[in-house]
C-alpha positions as CSV (number, residue, x, y, z in Angstrom):
1,M,256.3,16.8,-1.7
2,K,256.3,18.5,-5.1
3,L,255.4,22.0,-5.8
4,D,255.8,24.9,-8.3
5,L,254.7,28.5,-7.9
6,I,254.6,31.7,-9.9
7,D,256.5,33.7,-7.2
8,D,258.6,32.7,-4.2
9,K,256.5,35.0,-2.0
10,Y,253.8,32.4,-2.0
11,Q,256.2,29.6,-0.7
12,N,254.8,29.7,2.8
13,I,251.2,29.6,1.7
14,L,251.8,26.5,-0.4
15,Q,253.8,24.7,2.2
16,N,251.1,25.2,4.8
17,I,248.2,24.8,2.5
18,R,246.7,21.9,4.4
19,T,246.4,24.0,7.5
20,Y,244.9,27.0,5.7
21,F,242.5,24.9,3.7
22,N,241.2,22.9,6.7
23,A,240.8,26.1,8.7
24,S,238.6,27.8,6.1
25,N,234.9,27.5,6.2
26,N,234.4,29.3,2.9
27,S,233.6,26.2,0.7
28,I,232.2,27.2,-2.7
29,H,232.0,23.8,-4.2
30,K,232.2,20.3,-2.7
31,A,231.8,17.1,-4.7
32,R,234.6,14.8,-5.9
33,N,236.9,17.8,-5.3
34,E,236.5,20.7,-3.0
35,I,237.1,24.4,-3.6
36,K,237.5,27.0,-0.9
37,T,238.3,30.7,-0.8
38,I,240.7,32.2,1.7
39,E,242.1,35.6,2.5
40,L,245.7,35.4,3.7
41,D,248.5,37.9,3.9
42,D,246.5,40.4,1.8
43,N,245.9,37.6,-0.8
44,D,242.4,36.7,-1.9
45,L,242.8,33.1,-3.1
46,V,240.9,30.1,-4.4
47,I,242.2,26.7,-3.4
48,K,241.1,23.5,-5.2
49,S,241.7,20.4,-3.2
50,F,241.7,17.3,-5.4
51,K,240.4,14.0,-4.2
52,V,243.0,11.5,-3.0
53,P,243.4,9.0,-5.9
54,N,242.8,5.3,-5.7
55,I,245.9,3.1,-5.5
56,I,246.1,2.6,-9.2
57,N,245.9,6.3,-10.0
58,K,248.4,7.0,-7.1
59,I,250.9,5.0,-9.0
60,I,250.0,6.6,-12.3
61,Y,250.2,10.2,-11.0
62,T,253.4,9.6,-9.1
63,F,255.4,7.9,-11.8
64,F,253.8,8.3,-15.2
65,K,251.4,11.3,-15.5
66,S,251.1,14.7,-14.1
67,S,248.6,15.1,-11.3
68,K,245.4,17.1,-11.9
69,A,246.8,19.8,-9.6
70,K,249.9,20.1,-11.7
71,K,248.0,20.0,-15.0
72,S,245.8,22.8,-13.7
73,Y,248.8,24.9,-12.9
74,D,250.8,24.1,-16.0
75,N,247.8,24.8,-18.2
76,S,247.1,28.1,-16.4
77,I,250.6,29.2,-17.0
78,K,250.2,28.4,-20.8
79,I,246.9,30.4,-21.1
80,I,247.4,32.9,-18.3
81,E,245.4,35.6,-20.1
82,F,242.3,33.5,-20.1
83,V,242.2,32.3,-16.5
84,P,242.3,33.6,-13.0
85,K,246.0,34.3,-12.2
86,P,247.6,31.0,-11.1
87,I,249.6,31.0,-7.9
88,G,251.0,27.4,-7.7
89,F,250.3,23.8,-7.0
90,I,251.5,21.4,-4.4
91,E,251.4,17.6,-4.0
92,F,251.9,15.6,-0.8
93,Q,253.0,12.0,-0.6
94,E,252.5,9.1,1.7
95,L,254.6,6.0,1.5
96,G,256.2,7.4,-1.7
97,L,253.0,7.9,-3.5
98,I,250.9,11.0,-4.2
99,S,248.1,11.6,-1.7
100,D,246.4,15.0,-1.5
101,S,247.1,17.8,-3.9
102,Y,246.1,21.4,-4.3
103,F,245.9,24.1,-7.0
104,I,245.9,27.7,-5.9
105,S,244.9,30.8,-7.9
106,E,243.8,34.3,-7.3
107,N,240.1,34.8,-6.6
108,F,238.5,36.2,-9.7
109,K,235.5,38.2,-8.5
110,Y,233.1,37.4,-11.3
111,D,229.6,38.6,-11.4
112,F,228.0,35.5,-13.0
113,T,228.7,32.5,-15.2
114,I,227.5,32.0,-18.7
115,R,224.7,29.8,-17.2
116,E,222.7,32.8,-16.0
117,P,222.0,34.4,-19.3
118,L,221.5,31.0,-20.9
119,V,218.7,30.0,-18.5
120,N,217.2,33.5,-17.8
121,E,215.5,35.0,-20.9
122,N,215.1,38.3,-19.0
123,F,218.8,38.6,-18.2
124,K,220.1,42.0,-19.0
125,E,222.1,42.4,-22.2
126,R,222.1,38.6,-22.8
127,T,222.4,39.0,-26.6
128,A,225.5,41.2,-26.2
129,I,226.9,38.8,-23.7
130,F,226.4,35.9,-26.2
131,K,228.2,37.8,-28.9
132,E,231.1,38.7,-26.6
133,F,231.3,35.1,-25.5
134,A,231.6,34.0,-29.2
135,N,234.5,36.4,-29.5
136,F,236.1,35.1,-26.4
137,T,235.7,31.5,-27.6
138,L,237.3,32.4,-31.0
139,K,240.3,33.8,-29.2
140,L,240.7,30.6,-27.3
141,H,240.4,28.5,-30.4
142,E,242.8,30.7,-32.4
143,K,245.4,30.0,-29.6
144,G,244.8,26.3,-30.0
145,I,243.0,26.0,-26.7
146,F,240.4,23.2,-26.6
147,H,238.7,23.1,-23.2
148,L,237.3,19.6,-22.8
149,D,234.7,20.7,-20.2
150,Y,233.5,23.9,-21.8
151,S,230.3,24.0,-19.7
152,P,228.4,26.9,-18.2
153,G,229.8,26.6,-14.7
154,N,233.4,26.8,-16.0
155,I,232.9,30.1,-17.8
156,L,233.1,33.1,-15.5
157,I,232.0,36.6,-16.5
158,K,232.7,40.0,-14.9
159,K,231.3,43.3,-16.2
160,E,233.7,46.2,-16.3
161,G,232.1,49.4,-17.7
162,D,230.6,48.5,-21.0
163,N,232.8,45.4,-21.4
164,Y,232.5,41.8,-20.3
165,I,235.6,40.0,-19.0
166,F,235.6,36.2,-19.5
167,K,237.7,33.6,-17.6
168,I,237.7,29.8,-17.8
169,V,238.3,27.4,-14.9
170,D,238.5,23.7,-14.3
171,I,241.2,23.4,-16.9
172,N,243.1,20.3,-16.0
173,R,241.3,18.6,-18.9
174,M,242.2,20.4,-22.1
175,Q,244.1,20.0,-25.3
176,F,246.4,22.3,-27.3
177,I,245.7,21.5,-30.9
178,D,245.0,23.1,-34.3
179,M,241.3,22.6,-34.3
180,T,239.1,21.9,-37.4
181,I,235.9,23.9,-37.9
182,S,234.0,20.8,-36.8
183,Q,235.9,20.6,-33.5
184,R,235.4,24.3,-32.9
185,L,231.7,24.0,-33.3
186,K,231.5,20.9,-31.3
187,N,233.1,22.7,-28.4
188,F,229.9,24.7,-27.8
189,S,227.8,21.5,-27.3
190,K,228.3,21.3,-23.5
191,L,226.7,24.7,-22.9
192,W,223.3,22.9,-22.9
193,A,221.9,26.1,-24.6
194,K,218.5,26.5,-26.2
195,D,218.7,26.4,-30.0
196,S,217.9,30.0,-30.3
197,D,220.6,31.1,-27.9
198,L,223.2,28.8,-29.5
199,S,222.3,30.2,-32.9
200,I,223.1,33.7,-31.7
201,I,226.5,32.6,-30.4
202,V,227.5,30.5,-33.4
203,Q,226.3,33.1,-35.9
204,E,228.6,35.6,-34.3
205,Y,231.4,33.2,-34.2
206,A,231.0,32.3,-37.8
207,Q,230.9,35.9,-38.9
208,L,234.1,36.6,-36.9
209,M,235.7,33.6,-38.6
210,N,234.3,34.6,-42.0
211,I,232.7,31.2,-42.6
212,D,229.2,30.3,-43.6
213,S,226.8,31.1,-40.7
214,D,223.9,28.8,-41.7
215,T,226.1,25.7,-42.1
216,S,227.9,26.5,-38.8
217,V,224.7,26.9,-36.9
218,Q,223.3,23.6,-38.3
219,T,226.5,21.8,-37.4
220,A,226.6,23.3,-33.8
221,L,223.0,22.5,-33.2
222,R,223.5,18.9,-34.3
223,Y,226.4,18.5,-31.9
224,S,224.4,20.1,-29.1
225,Q,221.4,17.8,-29.6
226,T,223.6,14.8,-29.7
227,H,225.2,15.7,-26.4
228,K,221.8,16.3,-24.8
229,N,220.5,13.0,-26.1
230,R,223.5,11.1,-24.7
231,K,223.3,12.8,-21.3
232,N,219.5,12.3,-21.1
233,A,219.8,8.7,-22.0
234,K,222.2,8.2,-19.0
235,K,219.8,10.1,-16.8
236,R,216.9,7.8,-17.8
237,L,218.9,4.7,-17.0
238,K,219.5,6.2,-13.5
239,G,215.9,7.3,-13.1
240,K,216.8,10.9,-13.0
241,K,214.8,13.9,-14.5
242,V,215.5,14.6,-18.1
243,V,216.1,18.2,-19.1
244,D,215.6,19.4,-22.7
């Protein structure tokens, strides 16, 4: 067993995480990995259970690379101001190799994700949200944070008074680099935004950076369309519905 935690008071929770996770019926996402919420000892928590790796990845994650749970925790500690508060991670082993693993964080009670204003043209204050999102993204980039899955479901938003608070999740895949302008603009491509909406976001981003807005928008739109084309091509091969 391997674990790390932000405070020793969570030791019992981590060591008994299998029991607590299996007892919870509050699943909020279930695919390759599963995410549940639990309330325990006055703690409102989110637990992400990672799929047990295949035998090759078991060897890799045991001896050569950090597990996804550990990456999630380590990355959260590095960028703690941008994520729901991390609590810890734990890995269990069977026959000397990693089996199941968990990442635990506080439950950030968000109101919506960036997806809602992107798909709903009648969403209240959507232009203001887009501009605040551009500012949030710039702060990430200025810290050298390159989220490799910067997609709508991974960007949480909570309204507090007249302000919007942004947090990112699903952060085991990210890089810490000094990004070029091109890389920064490409980071918006997975939003799957309409051209008009992406233009608002990128114009604000460019103005905050004091770079040319028109060129930035054209570059971002090109990256966005390339991403859409690639994803739609894969959908066509699988006989799935294509989305513009």
